[in-house]
C-alpha positions, -999 to +999 in steps of 0.1 A: -162+106-119-128+091-125-127+078-090-159+058-094-149+045-128-117+031-113-137+017-084-160-001-108-132-015-129-103-022-104-123-029-072-124-014-038-092-030-025-070-018-053-085+017-051-078+017-013-041+008-020-037+038-042-055+060-017-030+051+010-002+062-012-014+098-014+003+109+019+035+092+010+037+107-024+028+142-009+056+139+016+081+128-011+070+154-036+072+181-010+107+170-001+119+168-037+101+196-054+096+222-026+127+213-006+108+206+026+126+187+053+117+151+062+111+147+099+121+117+120+084+108+124+076+107+087+100+079+078+086+053+102+051+065+092+058+058+056+072+024+066+039+016+085+019+026+054+041+003+033+035-026+057-002-019+058-003-019+020+015-052+018-009-067+044-040-055+026-027-065-009-019-100+003+005-110-025+035-112-002+015-132+025+003-156-002+039-162-014+052-170+021+021-188+033+014-209+002+036-238+013+019-241+046-016-243+030-006-269+005+009-292+031-022-289+053-045-297+023-061-262+024-067-244-009 
């Protein structure tokens, strides 16, 4: 029920961003709380998730791409 309330109030994109963070938080909590070892494949995987989150969110792309749009007359 909480999931669908958040979906209704925050929107699908924001909910998707949080959903993508679940594996990263599980890996980090397992490492910190349960003393599990991080493997070499997990770090680039978390990096890929971070890049994907940044691309989906679009805030970073808007900051870097805003000057190009304004000079071209695109809003």
